[in-house]
N, C-alpha and C positions, 0 to 999 in steps of 0.2 A: 291420564298416567302421569305426566310431566309434573303436573300441579301436586297430584299426591306425593309423588317423591320429594318435590320441592320442600313442602311441608314435613315431611318425615325428616328430611336433612335438617332443617331448621329446628325442630324438636330436639333432636341428638345434640345438635351443637348447643343449645341452651341447657340442656340437661347437663352436658359435660362442663359447661362454664359453671354451673350452679354447684356441681359437685366439687370442682377444683376450688371454688370460693370458700368451700364450707370443709375442705380436707384439713386435718390437722398437720400443720408444719413446724410445731414449736416442740422441741424435745428439752426436758429438765435433765440435767447431769449433775451428780455430784462432783466432789473434788477427786475422785477416783476414776471420773469418765464412766460412771454406770448411769444409764437412764433410769429416771425415778417418776416418770409419768403415772399418776395414780397410785403411786406407792406411799407406805407410811414410814417415815424415818424417826428413830428414836435418838434424842440428844441428851447428854448427861453433862454435869459440870465439869469443865476442863480442869486439871490439877494445876497447883501452884497459884491460884488466885489469894490475894490478900484480903482478909475481913476490912470493912464490915460488910462489903457488897459481894454476891456471887452472880456471875453471868454465864449464860449458856446461849450459843451462837450457831446458826446454820447457813451454809454456804450453797449457792446453787449457780450453775452456768447455763444459760439460756441460748439453744441453738436453734437457728432458724434454717429448716431443711427446704424451705421454699426457694424457687429460683428467683423472687422478687424481694424488694425491700418491705420491710414491715415496721409499724411504729409500735415497739413494744412497750407494754405497761404491765405493772404489777400490783396486786392488792392481797390483803390479807384478811381472813375471817376467823375470829375467835369462836371455836366450836365449845371449848370449855374455858374458863375464865377464872383465874386467882385474883381477888381485890389486892392482894400484898405483892404483887408483881407487876412490873412494867413490861410491856411487849412492844417493840418498835422495829421498823424496818429501814434500811439503806436501798437506794436504787438510784441508778443514773447520776451517780456523784454526789448524792445528797442522803442525809439521815433525817428521818422525821420522828416527831415524838408518838408516843403511844396512843394518842388520839386521832391519829391520822391513818385510815383504813386503806385508801388508794392513793398510791405515790402520785404527787402531782407531775413529777418528771417522767420523761419518755426517752427511749433509745431508738434512734433509726437504725435498725438492725438489717444490713445487707444480706442477700441471700446467702446462704452456705457459712455464714459466720456465726459467732459465739459472743454473747455478753457476759462478763463476770463481775458486774457490778452488784448484784444482789446479795444481801444477808439479812437474816432476822436475828433479832436480839432478845432475850428473855432475862430480866434482871431483878434481883430481889435483895431485901436486906435479911440477912441470915438469922438475925435475932427476933425478928417479927413474923417471918413468913412460915405458914404451914407447909411442910413438904407434901406436894402433890404431883398430878401428871396432868399438864394442860395440853389441850389437842388445837392445833392452829392448822389452817388451810391456806396456802398461797397458791394464786392464780396469776398466770401469765397469758398475755392474750394480744391480740393485733388489734389496736384502736379502730383502724378502718375495717376491720372485719373480725368481730368480738367471737363469731363462732370459730375462729381459728385460736383455740386456746388449751392449755395445760395446766393440770394441777398436781400439787404434792401436798402431802400431810406431814405434820411434824408433831411428836409428841415432846414436850419438854418436861423431863423427869427429874425434879428437884427432890425425889425421895432417895435417889442413888447417892446423894452426897451425904445423907445422915445413916447409911446401912451400918458403918462401924466408926468407933471412935478413931480420932486421927492425932498422931503424934508427929515427931520429926525424926528424920535420918540424913545426915549430911555425909558429905565426901564420897557419896556413890557415883562410880562411872557406868554409864550405859552406852555402849558404842558397838557396831556403827548404827547410826539412823540417818537414812533409811537402812534397813537390814535386809541380808540375802537368806541365806541358809541358816545363819547362826546369830543370836544376840549375845553379846557379853556383858555380865554385870560384876565389877568389881566392888565388894563390900568391905571395908577396912575392920570393922569391929561389930560383932554380933554376940549377944548373951540370950540364951534361951533359943526355943523353936522357932525359926523363921521359914517363910515361903515366898516364892515368886510366884504371882498370878498375871496372865493375860487374858484380857477381857476384850470384848468388841465394843463399839461406841454405845451399844444398848445395854452394857452392863453384864453380858451373858460370860460366864467363864469357859473359856476354851482350853487354856494349859495351867497347870500347877506343877510346881517343882519344889523341892527342898531347897533351902539357901544355904551356904556355908560361907563362914569368913574367908575373905580372899576372892580368888575368881571364880565366876559361875558362867558356865556356856550352856544357852538354851537352844535346842534345835527348833526352828519356826518353819521348816519346809513344808509343812502341811497347812500353814495359814495362807489364805489367799491373797493377793495384793489388796493392801488397804491401810486403814489408821486403825490403831489399837491402843488400849490403856494397860502399861505394865506397872503393876502393884507389887510392894513389898510388905509383908506382915510379919510382925515379930511379937510372940505371946498373945495373938489375938488383936493386936492393934495396927491399926492402917499406918505405916511409918513413910511411905513414899508411893505418889503417884507419877507416872511419867508418860507422856504420849509416845507412841512407837508406831513408825512406819514401816510395813513390810512390804517389800519388793523383790519376791523370790524370782 
């Protein structure tokens, strides 16, 4: 009886150790603190970039919920690929060329701590690039226990940048940023029909309001905390893009 109990006890201990070793202890979070394990994130070009190159970037924070230290590694996998774009990653204080898929560097990440060194970058020459949607997977794992891993998918959407013609609008004030209940937009001169649009980072339109010369106040209480793109169009042309942080 004692021998049977001993072997049963030993089996249970080994089983628990094995499951503990394979348990997922890595969380991927975006800049708003939202967990993204297994999710798909859509990234569009940020406003204000100067030609000829356009770049899209994704940033993730990797949190170790294990009690022990892990040796954090990062790798990319291009599920769809455009030959006219360069896709690179930065990790552990170094940036690598597009030919590097697993970052040589690593981070000794203590239990309960977060690493913020990772970013993915998608860069292309606007005059030669065919607008498309490229899908990339980023995997983060413990080098000493590869089963402890997490993955996030990113769609780099260069089609969003060519959706409307682009002109310019100067001397526009947008405040405060981050914004709480209301965002204020002061536009000095308008001619013709103009609108203010607020879209999420995937390009989905969330709010539309008529714009007028002078002061415009837009209620954004319904927007969840996060990052958005505020755009102003005039006579069908995109005149201004501005990154907006909502913190209701």
